[in-house]
N, C-alpha and C positions, 0 to 999 in steps of 0.2 A: 615605438621607435620612430624617429624622425624619417621623413621620406628620403632625405639625402643619405642618411645612414643606411636605409634599406637598399637604396640603389648601389651604394658602395659595397655593402655586404654581398649583394647579388653579383656584382662585378668581380669581386675577389673570389667568391665561391665558384664562379663560372670559368675562371682562368685555370687552365690545365696545370700550369707550372707556377702557380702563385707562390708557393713556399720557396722555390728556388729563386724567383724574382725578388721576393722580400729579403731573403738572405743576401743576395747579390747587391741590392741597392744599399743595404745596411753596411755591407763590407766596403763598398765604394766610399761611403761617407766616412767610415773609420779609416780608410786608406789616406784620406786627406789629413786626418789627425796625425797619423804616423809620418807622413811626408813633412808636415810642418815642424814637428818636434825634432825630427832627425836633422833637418837642414840647419836648425839652430846649433846643433853640435858641430857641424862642419863650418858654420859661420863664426864661431866663437873667437878663433884666432884673429880673423879680420876685424871683428867688432872691438876686440881688445886694442888692436893697433889704431883703429880709426878714432876711438874715443879716449884712448890713453888710460885704460883701466887694467887692474890686475886680474889674475885667474879667478880668485875667490869672488870678486865683484861681478865678473862676467857670468859666473855660474849661477848668480841670483836671478838671471833672466829666466832660467828654467823654473826656479821657485816662483817667480812672479807670474809666469804663464800658468802654472798649476794652481796658484791662488785664484786666478781668474776662472780656471776650470772648476774649482770648488764652488765658486759663486754661481757659475753657469749651470752646474749640476743641480744646485738647489732650485734655481729658477726654472730652467727648461724642463727638468724632470716633472715638476708639478704641473707645468703647462701641458706637457705631453699626456699626462693622465687625464687632464680635464678637456683639452681641445683636440687631441689627436696626435698619434705618433709621427705620421708622415708629414703633417702640416708643420709641426714644431721643429722636426729635424731639418726641414727645408729652410726655415727662417734662421736656425742656428748656423747652418753651413754658410749661408750668405753673410751673416754677421762675422763669422770667423774669417772668411775669405777676404772681406774688405779690410780688416785690420792687419791681416798678414801682408796684404799689398802695401798698406800704409807704412809698415815696418821698413820697406825698401827705401823710403825717403826720409828716414829718421836723421835729423841734423845733429843730435846729441844723445847721450845715454838716457837721459830722463824721458825724452820723447819715445825712444825705443822701448823703454820699460812700460810706458803707458799703452803703447800699441800691443806689446806682448800680453799685457794683462787682459786687454779687451779681446784679443784673438783667443786667449784662453777661455773667456766667457763662452765663446762659441764652441770651443773644443769640448767644454764640459758636457755637452749634450750628445756627442757622437757615440761614445761607448755605450752609455746606458740606454738611450732610446733605440739604438741599433740592436742591442742585445734583446730588449723587450720585444721588438718586432720579430726578430728571428725565433725567439722562444715561442711566441704566440702563433706564428705561422707554421711551425714544424710539428711533426708527430712526436709523441712522448718517447718513442724508441730511438729517435734520431735527434733529440733536442741538443745534446752536448755537441754533436757533430755540426749542427746548424749554428750554434753560438760560436763554436770554434772557427767556422767559416767566416764569421764577422771578424774574429781575432786575426785571421789570415789577412784580411783586408788591410789592417793596420800595418802589417809587415810588408805587404806589397808596396805601400807608401814609403816605408823605411828603406826597402830595397831600391826603389827608384831614386830616393835621395842619395843613397850610397853610391849609385852608379852615375848619377847626373851631376852631383855636387862639384866634383873636380873640374869637368869641362865648363860648367857654368861659371865657377869662380875664376877660371883662367880667362874666360871671355869677358865677363862683366863684373867680376869681383863679388864679394859676399852679398851685396845688395841685390844682385840678380837672382839669388836663391829665393828671396821673398817676393819678387815681382810676379811669381807664378800664382799669387793669391787670387787672380782673376778666375782661375780654373774652377774653384769650388762653386762659384755663382752659377756657372753653366751646368755643372753636375746637379746642383740643387733643383734647377728648373726641370731637368729631365726626370729626376726622381718624383717630383711633385705631380708631373703630368701622367706618368705611366704606372705608378705603384699606388694601389688603393690601401686604405687602412685595414689592419687585420680584423677579420670578422669577430674573433673572440673579444677583442677590445671594444668594438662597437656594441656587442651584446651586453657587456658589463657596464658600459657607460650609461645605459638607460636605467639600470637597476641599482647601481651603487649609490649609497647615501652621501659619501664623501670621497672626493678624488684628490690624490696627491697631497695628503696631509703628512707632513714630516713627523709630527708628534705621534702619528699612528705607528711609525716604525719602532716606537718605544712604549707602546700602549699596554703591553703585558710583559710579565717576567720572561716569557719565552721569546718574544720579539726583541727585548733588550739583549738577551743572550745572543740571538741570531745577528743582530745589528752590530754588536761589539765584535763578535767573531769575524764577521765579514770585513769590518774596518781593519782589524789586525791583519787578516790575510791579504787584503788589498794594499795595505801599507808595506808589508814585506815584499809583495810582488813588484811594486813600483820603486821601492828603495833599491832593490837589486837591479831592476831594469834600467832606471835612469842613472843610477850610480855608475853602472858599467858603460852604458851606451853614450852618455854625455861626454865622457872623457876617453873612451876607447880610441877614437880617431886621433886625438892629440897625443895619447900615450904611444901609439904605434908610430906616429910621425916624428915626435920629438925625442922620446926616450929610446926607441928601438931603431930610429933612423930610416923608417920606411918612407918612400916618396908619397906625396899626396894621392897619386893615382893608385899606388899599391895599398895605401891605407884604405881607400874606398873599396878595393877588391877584398881585402881581408875582412873589413866590416861587413861587406855584402855576404861573404861566406858565413859569418856568424848569424846574420839575419836569415839565411837559407836554413840553417840549423834550427832557428826558432820556428820557421814555417813548417818544417818537418815535425818538430815537436808538437806544435799545435794540432796538426792533423792526427798524429798518433794519440795524443791526449784525448781528443774528441772520441776516437774509436774506443779507447780503453774505458773512458768514463761512461759510455753508453753500454758497454759489455760487462765490465767488472764492477762498476759503481763509481760514485763520485769520490769517496774517501780513498779507496785503493789507488786510483789514478793520481790523486794529489800527493799521496804519500810516496809513490814511486818517483814522481818528478821532484819532489822536495828533497829527497835523499840524493838524487842525481845532481841537482843544482848545487847542493852543499859540497859534494865531492868535486865537481868539475871546476868551480871557481878557484878552489885551492890548487888543483892541477894546473889550470891555465896561468895562475899567478907565478908559477915556477918556470914557465916556458920562455925560451929566448930565440930558439931557431925559427926562422920564418915559416918553414913547412910545418913544423910542429904547432906553431901558433895558428896556422890555417886549419889543421885538423882539430886541435883543441878548442878553437873558437866555435867551430861547427857544433860540437857536442855541448859546450857550455851554453850556447844559445838555445840548443834543443831543450835542455832541462830547465834553464833559468826562466825562459819565457814561454815554454810550451803550455803552461797552465792558464794562460790569459783568457782563452775562450771558455774555460770551465766555470769562471765566475758568473758568466751570463746565465748558464743553466742553473747554477747553484742558487743565485739570488732569485731567479724567476720561480723556483720551486719552493722558496721560503716565504714569499709574500704574494698576496692576491692581486688580481688584475688591476683593481683601482689604485693600488700602491706600487705597481711593478716598475714603472718608469722612474718614479720618485726614488724607490729603493735602489735601483740600478745606478742612477746618476748620483744621488746623495751619498750613498755608502762607498761606492767605488771612488768617487772624486775626493771624498774625505781621505781615504787611504792613499790616493794618488797625490794629494796635496801634502800630506804628512811625509809619506815615504819618498815620493818623487822630489819633494823640496829638500828633504834631509839628505838623501843619498848623494847627489852631486856635490853638495857643500861639504858633507862629512868626508867623502873620499878625497876631495881637493885639499881639505885641511890635513888629513892623515898623510896624503901623498907628499905634501910640502915638507914634512919632517922625516918621512920614512920611505918615500917612493911609491909609485902607483902599484907595483906588484904586491907590496905588503898591504896596502889599502884594499886592494881587490880581494886578497885572501881573507880579510876580516868579514867580508860579505857573507861567507858561509854560515856564520852564527845566526843570521836572521832566519834562515830556512828551518832551523831547529825550532824556533818559535812558531813558525807556520805549521810544522808537523804536529806539535802539541795542540794547537788551536783547532785542528780538524776534528778532534774528539768532541768538541762542543757544537758541531754542525751535523744535523741528521742527513743521512743519505736517502734521497727521495728519487732515485733513478726510476724512470718510467712512470712516475706519478702524473695524473692529469692535473693541469693548472687550475687553481681556484678562480 
């Protein structure tokens, strides 16, 4: 073992609350991801007005961002398996923050699209590397709760965007939302200084023959099955999430005539439901198992999106949004535990970033565009109701994924 690795391992092992610190730092990084993607939803109306584009064209910014995340996942995941989780996470956060800031100064749609793509490259590392860190730092009996903690970070960022977007837009316009891109650079420096690499990763780095090989994700029939199943699950997860959350503020504001401030509050309540769902899911996954937890939430999501699509009363929308958010996105932290238990340490960050971001690119790109297209002819309520079908696909897919609750990581 290299001397630097030994010192890092000793430092991490000697920290009384290392697992908690590792999960917290990963959650903070993922919060920046959630903040950035949600402010895009609030900025869409202003972007359409500034650049003279229609709703469908504007929605491609989400697709473009996720295309960048797909590329970033392939690149940064492999680097994290080879050079270190914390080190690469730091670089990706700085990269992401810089191009988020540049988005604030976009003179036209083409420049904006380029900035969103490059910011997406940085975003591609946040989920996967953070989940790998949390899984490797936590005990087997608390692994799903730890990765769910990282998932909670994303929604803290989303919640901040929901609450701060209206006053920021009122004061500085939509460009002000992207000017906060300087914050991630500061956060990245703090993470790099105070959080050492997970000892499990450092131990395996010295013995593994190959780090971060994407072809190894498909090297055996079993891994092919695992990889395809995870991509399907992540596609469903992101199709539902981005399809709903990208257009929910606009739907509440323009079709149901809620004010921009009220729209932020209603969206925030939906996000609070997601946060409760993530916490409950982590508990259930660690106690009942991965499959039962996913099945409960997939059924709940299918039911609640149909119920929510029929609501018109503001108070009913508030309650319904809470429970729709709880089930539709409560599963997000579970993927971190699920993927970590299916792939060995030398492939873990690669698997997390590559497979999740493939699903996020497909589902996250398809969801907003499909809902916009369906809503154009049939209204948002009808388009939302159709989302329930995708959770049936996810339910069936879980039969192809083994439940390895409590297993030691390879």
